[in-house]
N, C-alpha and C positions, 0 to 999 in steps of 0.2 A: 699172296701168298701166307698162308699161315704154317708156321712149324712150331711143334712141341720140344721142350728141353726137359728131360726128368733128371738130370745130373747134378742141379743145384737144389735141391730137396722136392716142394711141391712141382707139381706141373706147370712150367712157364711157358706160357704161350706168346708169339711173336707174330704181329701182324703189320700190314701196311696202313698207313693213315693216308688218305686219298679222296678229297671231297672238295666241292665248291658252292655247296648250297648256303644259303642264309639261313640264320634261324636254327633252331636244334638239329643237329647232325648225331644219329646214332652211331656210334664207334664200336661200342660192343654190345650186345646184345643182352638184357637181362635174363635170368632164369630163376623159376620159381626156386624157394629155398636155397638159394646160394647167392653169394656174394663176389663182386667183381673187385679185384686189389690192382689198381695200376702201379707197376713196380718203377719203370722208366719209360721216356718217352723222348722223342724229338722230332720237332717238323719244322718247315719254313713256308711263310707265306709269301705270295707274290704282290701282295699290294697293301697298304695300310688298311688294318681291320682291329675290331676289339672281339676277343674272346673270353667266354668263361665256360670253366668245367662243371657239369652238374651230375648228379646221381638220381635218374629220373627228373623231377622237376625241382629237387632239394639242390642248393647251389653249394660246391664244394671249392670254389674259389671265388673273389671279386671279378671285377673286369680288369683284363690285361689288355693293355694297347700295346699294338705293334706296326712299326713303318714298314714300307715295302719291304720286301726282300728279308725281312725280320726272321728270326728264328728263336725255338727254345728247346733247351735241352734239359730235361730232369734226369738227372743220374739215378743209378739204383739206389734205393732210400729202404730202410728196415722198417719206416711206418708210413706205408703207401697210400695213395689216395684210395679211400674204401667205398664203394658205393653202398648203399641201405640192401638190404637184403631183397632179392627180385628185381630191383634198378638195372636199367642200363646205364652205360657211361656216355654221356652228351657232351660235344663239344657245341656251345652255342657261338654263332659267327655273326658279327654286326652287318658282313657284306658276301656278295656269292662271289667269293675269291679261289682261288687255286690254293690248298693247304695239303701240303705232302710231307711224310716221314713214315718213323716205325712206332710201335708200341709194344711192350713187354708186359703182361698180367698175368694173374692167376684168377681163376673162377671156380668157385667150390663152397 
């Protein structure tokens, strides 16, 4: 489910994080002449895994190691993870495990 909230300034989009693929997983598809800005997210992994956030092929983070049932919570920040113009927001996973949560972002 995806929802929009215009009460906090620019239109903030909330979407489910839910994937099991190893390698690059497109979380938010890029759009020509627009930038994705990830404001907040949380997720839980069901097994040990290494994750990396990317803007298209460019790395936004280094490798992050998670143990089974590990989680991440990125609270709202005013300096969001920002993708390059037109790029998709990607989470690269070292293993095909269940990753579930929610993401809040803007795209424009």
